[in-house]
C-alpha positions as CSV (number, residue, x, y, z in Angstrom):
1,X,-4.9,-15.2,-21.2
2,X,-1.3,-13.9,-20.0
3,X,-3.2,-12.3,-17.7
4,X,-5.4,-15.0,-16.4
5,X,-2.5,-16.6,-15.6
6,X,-1.0,-14.2,-13.7
7,X,-4.1,-14.0,-11.6
8,X,-4.5,-18.0,-11.1
9,X,-0.2,-17.4,-10.4
10,X,-1.6,-15.2,-7.7
11,X,-4.3,-17.2,-6.2
12,X,-1.7,-20.0,-6.3
13,X,0.0,-18.5,-3.2
14,X,-2.5,-17.1,-1.4
15,X,-3.1,-20.0,0.6
16,X,-5.0,-17.3,3.5
17,X,-7.4,-15.8,0.5
18,X,-8.2,-19.1,-0.8
19,X,-9.7,-20.4,2.8
20,X,-11.9,-17.4,2.9
21,X,-13.0,-17.8,-0.8
22,X,-13.9,-21.1,-0.2
23,X,-16.2,-19.9,3.2
24,X,-17.3,-16.8,0.9
25,X,-18.6,-19.2,-1.5
26,X,-20.8,-21.3,0.9
27,X,-21.9,-18.8,2.9
28,X,-22.3,-15.6,0.1
29,X,-22.2,-12.8,2.7
30,X,-22.2,-10.3,0.5
31,X,-25.5,-11.2,-1.4
32,X,-27.2,-8.0,-2.7
33,X,-24.0,-6.1,-1.7
34,X,-22.4,-3.8,-4.0
35,X,-18.7,-3.2,-3.6
36,X,-16.9,-0.4,-5.3
37,X,-13.4,-0.6,-5.2
38,X,-9.5,1.5,-5.8
39,X,-7.1,-0.7,-5.6
40,X,-3.9,-0.8,-7.1
41,X,-5.0,-3.4,-9.9
42,X,-2.9,-6.1,-10.3
43,X,-2.7,-10.1,-10.1
44,X,-3.4,-10.1,-6.1
45,X,-5.7,-7.5,-6.2
46,X,-7.7,-9.5,-8.7
47,X,-7.6,-12.3,-6.9
48,X,-9.5,-9.9,-3.7
49,X,-12.0,-8.7,-6.5
50,X,-12.7,-12.2,-6.8
51,X,-13.3,-13.7,-3.9
52,X,-15.6,-11.1,-3.2
53,X,-17.5,-11.8,-5.8
54,X,-17.7,-15.4,-5.2
55,X,-19.2,-14.5,-1.7
56,X,-22.4,-12.7,-3.8
57,X,-21.0,-9.0,-3.9
58,X,-21.3,-6.9,-7.3
59,X,-18.1,-5.5,-7.6
60,X,-16.8,-2.4,-9.5
61,X,-13.0,-1.8,-9.3
62,X,-10.7,1.5,-10.5
63,X,-7.1,2.2,-9.9
64,X,-5.8,4.0,-7.3
65,X,-2.8,5.3,-9.0
66,X,-2.4,6.0,-12.3
67,X,0.7,4.3,-13.5
68,X,-0.2,0.8,-11.0
69,X,-2.1,-0.8,-13.4
70,X,-1.7,-4.3,-15.5
71,X,-3.6,-4.0,-18.4
72,X,-3.2,-7.7,-18.8
73,X,-5.0,-8.5,-15.4
74,X,-7.3,-5.6,-16.0
75,X,-8.6,-7.3,-19.3
76,X,-8.9,-10.6,-17.7
77,X,-10.7,-10.0,-14.7
78,X,-13.2,-8.3,-16.9
79,X,-13.7,-11.1,-19.3
80,X,-12.4,-13.3,-17.6
81,X,-14.1,-13.5,-14.2
82,X,-16.9,-10.9,-14.7
83,X,-15.6,-8.0,-12.5
84,X,-16.7,-4.6,-13.8
85,X,-13.0,-3.1,-14.4
86,X,-12.1,0.4,-15.1
87,X,-8.9,1.5,-14.9
88,X,-5.7,1.2,-17.5
89,X,-2.2,2.1,-17.0
90,X,-1.2,5.7,-18.1
91,X,-4.3,7.8,-16.9
92,X,-4.2,11.2,-17.3
93,X,-5.5,13.0,-14.4
94,X,-9.0,13.5,-15.7
95,X,-9.2,10.0,-16.8
96,X,-8.4,8.7,-13.4
97,X,-11.4,10.7,-11.5
98,X,-13.5,9.3,-14.5
99,X,-13.4,6.0,-13.4
100,X,-13.1,6.5,-9.9
101,X,-17.0,8.0,-10.3
102,X,-17.5,5.2,-12.4
103,X,-17.1,2.9,-10.0
104,X,-19.4,4.6,-7.4
105,X,-22.5,5.0,-10.0
106,X,-23.9,1.9,-9.2
107,X,-24.7,3.3,-5.7
108,X,-22.2,1.0,-3.2
109,X,-23.0,-0.6,0.2
110,X,-19.2,-1.0,0.9
111,X,-16.0,0.6,-0.5
112,X,-12.8,-0.4,-0.4
113,X,-10.0,2.3,-0.7
114,X,-6.0,2.8,-1.0
115,X,-5.1,6.4,-0.5
116,X,-8.5,8.0,0.5
117,X,-9.4,9.5,-3.4
118,X,-12.3,7.0,-3.8
119,X,-13.9,8.0,0.0
120,X,-13.4,11.7,-0.8
121,X,-15.0,11.4,-3.5
122,X,-17.8,9.7,-2.3
123,X,-18.1,12.3,0.1
124,X,-18.7,15.0,-2.7
125,X,-21.2,13.0,-4.4
126,X,-23.9,11.9,-2.1
127,X,-26.1,11.2,-4.7
128,X,-23.9,7.8,-5.3
129,X,-22.7,7.2,-2.0
130,X,-26.2,7.4,0.1
131,X,-26.5,3.7,1.1
132,X,-22.9,3.4,2.1
133,X,-22.8,1.6,5.4
134,X,-18.9,1.7,5.9
135,X,-15.8,0.8,4.6
136,X,-12.1,0.0,4.7
137,X,-8.5,2.1,4.0
138,X,-5.4,0.1,3.0
139,X,-2.8,2.7,3.0
140,X,-0.9,4.9,5.9
141,X,-1.9,8.1,3.5
142,X,-5.9,7.2,3.3
143,X,-5.8,6.7,7.2
144,X,-4.2,10.3,8.1
145,X,-6.8,11.6,5.2
146,X,-10.1,9.7,7.2
147,X,-8.6,11.1,10.7
148,X,-8.2,14.3,9.7
149,X,-12.1,14.2,8.2
150,X,-13.0,12.5,11.5
151,X,-11.4,15.5,13.8
152,X,-13.3,17.9,11.5
153,X,-16.1,16.0,11.5
154,X,-17.2,15.6,7.9
155,X,-16.5,11.5,8.1
156,X,-20.5,10.6,6.8
157,X,-19.8,6.4,7.0
158,X,-17.8,4.7,9.0
159,X,-13.8,3.0,7.7
160,X,-11.7,0.3,9.2
161,X,-8.1,1.3,9.3
162,X,-6.8,-1.9,7.5
163,X,-3.1,-0.5,7.1
164,X,-2.9,-0.8,11.4
165,X,-4.2,-4.4,11.4
166,X,-1.5,-6.6,12.8
167,X,-1.3,-8.8,9.9
168,X,-1.2,-6.1,7.7
169,X,1.5,-3.1,8.6
170,X,3.7,-5.9,10.6
171,X,4.4,-7.8,7.3
172,X,2.9,-5.6,4.3
173,X,4.3,-2.5,4.9
174,X,7.7,-3.9,6.5
175,X,8.6,-6.6,4.4
176,X,6.5,-6.2,1.4
177,X,7.4,-2.8,0.9
178,X,11.4,-3.6,1.5
179,X,11.4,-6.1,-1.0
180,X,9.2,-4.5,-3.8
181,X,10.7,-1.2,-3.5
182,X,13.9,-2.9,-4.1
183,X,13.1,-4.7,-7.1
184,X,11.4,-1.3,-9.0
185,X,14.4,0.4,-8.6
186,X,16.8,-2.7,-9.4
187,X,14.7,-3.3,-12.5
188,X,14.0,0.3,-13.3
189,X,17.7,0.7,-13.2
190,X,19.6,-2.2,-13.6
191,X,22.3,-1.0,-10.8
192,X,24.3,-2.9,-8.3
193,X,23.0,-1.9,-4.8
194,X,26.0,-3.0,-3.1
195,X,28.7,0.0,-1.9
196,X,26.5,2.3,-2.8
197,X,24.7,5.2,-0.4
198,X,21.1,4.7,0.0
199,X,19.2,7.4,1.7
200,X,16.0,6.2,2.8
201,X,13.7,9.1,3.8
202,X,11.5,8.5,6.8
203,X,12.0,5.4,9.5
204,X,7.8,4.1,9.9
205,X,7.4,0.6,9.2
206,X,7.7,1.0,5.4
207,X,10.9,3.0,5.6
208,X,12.4,0.5,8.5
209,X,11.4,-2.3,5.2
210,X,13.2,-0.3,3.0
211,X,16.3,0.5,5.1
212,X,16.8,-3.1,6.5
213,X,16.4,-4.4,2.7
214,X,19.2,-2.2,1.3
215,X,21.4,-2.8,4.0
216,X,21.3,-6.7,3.4
217,X,22.0,-6.4,-0.5
218,X,25.2,-4.0,0.9
219,X,24.4,-0.7,0.6
220,X,25.5,1.9,3.3
221,X,22.2,3.4,4.5
222,X,21.7,6.9,5.8
223,X,18.1,7.5,7.2
224,X,16.5,11.1,7.5
225,X,13.4,11.3,9.8
226,X,11.4,13.8,12.0
227,X,10.6,11.7,14.8
228,X,13.0,11.5,17.3
229,X,11.9,8.3,18.7
230,X,12.4,7.0,15.1
231,X,15.7,8.8,14.5
232,X,17.0,7.2,17.9
233,X,15.9,3.7,17.0
234,X,17.4,4.0,13.1
235,X,20.5,4.9,15.2
236,X,19.9,1.9,17.2
237,X,19.3,-0.4,14.5
238,X,23.0,0.6,13.1
239,X,22.0,3.4,10.5
240,X,23.2,6.7,10.1
241,X,20.9,9.2,10.4
242,X,21.1,13.1,9.6
243,X,18.8,15.6,7.4
244,X,18.6,15.2,4.2
245,X,20.1,18.4,3.2
246,X,23.1,17.0,4.3
247,X,22.9,13.3,3.8
248,X,21.9,13.8,0.0
249,X,25.4,15.2,-0.6
250,X,26.7,11.6,-1.2
251,X,23.8,10.0,-1.3
252,X,23.7,7.1,-4.7
253,X,20.1,6.3,-3.8
254,X,17.1,8.3,-2.1
255,X,13.9,6.7,-1.4
256,X,11.1,8.1,0.0
257,X,8.3,6.9,1.9
258,X,6.8,9.6,4.1
259,X,3.5,9.9,3.4
260,X,4.4,14.1,3.2
261,X,5.1,16.3,0.5
262,X,8.2,18.0,0.0
263,X,10.3,15.6,1.2
264,X,12.8,16.1,-1.4
265,X,12.7,19.8,-2.7
266,X,14.5,21.6,-5.6
267,X,16.6,23.3,-2.7
268,X,17.5,20.1,-1.6
269,X,18.4,18.1,-4.8
270,X,20.9,21.5,-5.9
271,X,22.8,19.9,-2.9
272,X,22.6,16.4,-3.9
273,X,25.5,14.0,-5.7
274,X,25.9,14.2,-9.2
275,X,24.1,11.6,-10.5
276,X,21.5,10.2,-8.2
277,X,18.5,8.3,-8.4
278,X,15.5,8.9,-6.5
279,X,12.6,6.9,-5.8
280,X,9.2,7.4,-4.2
281,X,7.7,4.4,-2.2
282,X,4.8,6.8,-0.5
283,X,1.4,6.7,-2.0
284,X,1.3,9.7,-4.0
285,X,4.3,11.6,-6.3
286,X,4.2,14.7,-4.4
287,X,7.4,13.6,-1.8
288,X,9.9,14.7,-4.6
289,X,9.4,17.5,-6.0
290,X,8.6,15.8,-9.5
291,X,6.7,19.3,-11.1
292,X,9.0,21.9,-10.4
293,X,11.9,19.9,-11.5
294,X,9.9,19.0,-14.8
295,X,8.4,22.4,-15.3
296,X,11.9,24.1,-14.8
297,X,14.1,21.4,-15.9
298,X,12.0,19.2,-18.9
299,X,13.3,15.4,-18.2
300,X,14.7,13.1,-20.6
301,X,13.8,9.4,-20.8
302,X,16.5,7.5,-20.9
303,X,15.7,4.3,-19.7
304,X,11.9,3.1,-19.1
305,X,11.2,4.4,-16.5
306,X,14.3,6.6,-15.6
307,X,14.2,10.3,-16.7
308,X,17.5,12.4,-16.6
309,X,17.6,16.2,-15.4
310,X,20.0,18.4,-15.7
311,X,19.9,20.7,-12.7
312,X,23.2,23.1,-12.5
313,X,25.3,21.2,-14.5
314,X,24.3,17.6,-12.4
315,X,22.7,14.7,-13.7
316,X,19.6,13.6,-11.2
317,X,17.9,10.8,-12.4
318,X,14.0,10.5,-11.0
319,X,12.7,6.9,-11.6
320,X,8.8,6.5,-12.2
321,X,7.9,10.1,-12.3
322,X,8.4,10.1,-8.7
323,X,5.1,7.6,-8.4
324,X,5.1,4.5,-6.1
325,X,7.9,2.9,-7.4
326,X,7.5,-0.9,-6.6
327,X,4.5,-0.9,-8.5
328,X,5.0,1.4,-11.2
329,X,8.7,0.1,-12.2
330,X,8.3,-3.5,-10.1
331,X,5.5,-5.7,-9.5
332,X,3.7,-4.8,-6.5
333,X,4.1,-6.6,-3.0
334,X,5.4,-10.4,-3.2
335,X,2.3,-12.3,-3.6
336,X,2.2,-13.8,0.3
337,X,2.5,-10.8,1.7
338,X,-0.7,-9.2,-0.2
339,X,-2.5,-13.2,0.8
340,X,-2.4,-11.4,4.4
341,X,-3.2,-7.8,3.8
342,X,-6.1,-8.5,1.3
343,X,-7.9,-11.2,3.2
344,X,-7.8,-8.5,6.0
345,X,-9.7,-6.4,3.7
346,X,-12.3,-9.1,3.0
347,X,-12.6,-10.6,6.4
348,X,-13.3,-7.1,7.7
349,X,-15.7,-6.2,4.6
350,X,-17.7,-8.8,5.7
351,X,-17.7,-8.2,9.6
352,X,-19.1,-4.6,8.3
353,X,-21.8,-6.1,6.5
354,X,-22.7,-8.7,9.4
355,X,-22.2,-6.1,12.2
356,X,-22.6,-2.3,10.6
357,X,-21.0,0.1,12.9
358,X,-23.6,3.2,14.5
359,X,-20.6,5.9,14.3
360,X,-19.2,7.7,11.5
361,X,-15.4,7.0,12.8
362,X,-12.2,5.2,12.2
363,X,-12.3,1.7,13.6
364,X,-9.5,-0.3,14.1
365,X,-9.8,-3.7,12.5
366,X,-10.9,-6.1,15.0
367,X,-9.1,-8.5,16.9
368,X,-11.0,-11.8,16.2
369,X,-10.0,-10.6,12.1
370,X,-6.6,-10.2,12.8
371,X,-6.5,-13.4,14.6
372,X,-8.3,-15.2,12.3
373,X,-5.6,-14.4,9.4
374,X,-2.7,-15.3,11.5
375,X,-4.3,-18.7,12.5
376,X,-5.0,-19.3,8.8
377,X,-1.1,-18.1,7.8
378,X,0.6,-20.4,10.2
379,X,-1.7,-23.3,9.1
380,X,-0.6,-22.7,5.8
381,X,3.1,-23.0,6.7
382,X,2.7,-25.8,9.2
383,X,3.7,-23.9,12.0
384,X,2.3,-25.0,15.5
385,X,3.1,-22.6,18.3
386,X,2.2,-23.6,22.1
387,X,-0.8,-22.5,24.5
388,X,-0.8,-21.6,27.9
389,X,-2.0,-23.9,30.6
390,X,-5.2,-22.9,32.9
391,X,-2.6,-22.0,35.6
392,X,-0.6,-19.7,32.7
393,X,-3.2,-17.9,32.6
394,X,-4.4,-17.9,36.1
395,X,-0.7,-16.7,36.7
396,X,-0.7,-14.1,34.2
397,X,-4.0,-12.6,35.8
398,X,-3.0,-12.5,39.0
399,X,-2.2,-9.5,41.0
400,X,-0.6,-11.4,44.1
401,X,3.2,-11.8,44.7
402,X,5.0,-14.2,42.5
403,X,6.7,-17.7,44.3
């Protein structure tokens, strides 16, 4: 019953998806459509799966990370809501791919992915994916993979870049990741943030959110970057900026949010301050060199999701085995944030069914979808905005000298 309570609590605080679900229940846009999903399986994700099912879809879902599934939610989603679920927390690598294969076995028409593993597997199993007319990708890492596939001429069906929709990255990546990463770190460590030196690797939308929230908690924040424009932006936003090899020397916490491997290597850790705590907010657990550190130094679990390593007489702590700290040690993004992201997913899936793209490429989310989510969101907040008059529209479209 606890899992169902979690799902119903999430649904209560997802007003945009609630409106869309009601529309889906009436119009049934996914009648006779099979949808395969690989997402972080917790209460908000369950709400999306239920909305798609209410729209007539036959839904199968697997987790997209071995440590991000909420087992109570997974059980309830299957038993109380009739969704086919292939996920549990603590998957082995073999189980992880076994379950991804399971969600493809019903030969889906649509896929909804987070990180790109399901999409990549579908490309290697054409017998399961031959009916796919398109799909959505949720996160930065997955979009990078998709665009690489497109450039290489390997993309076999159209995919939509949900990550870069305005109603996704402006809120999910910044406010969602910012709050949930902080929540995961505090939940795992129970340590104070105020007064600590915190290094944030990467100043994309996720890094911006993390740095902002850490600063708000009283931390002294440094940012590392490879992009000179983002580095200048971080500097102008009031953060110290420097290379990882230098700033880690005084860091109490290091949080990676880059989507790139080997951001913190064993060599880097040899420069680290004794007692440094490392967490990752990127999709894959390769931003921190966890496997190499574990292989050479054998970590010891000292508190729930915290492992301690002794490296050259220094204590180094890694949270959640370097996996997504906001889900592995926390509850994921706030409900209202995922309401926006999953509403984008739901409406984009409907768009694909109604207007299947003809080219195998990565498409942006249609402005109509983005705009609809924004409009419903504003209404749910009780917020009104101004509109341009006809004269203002004419002025905006004029090239003549203003008076």
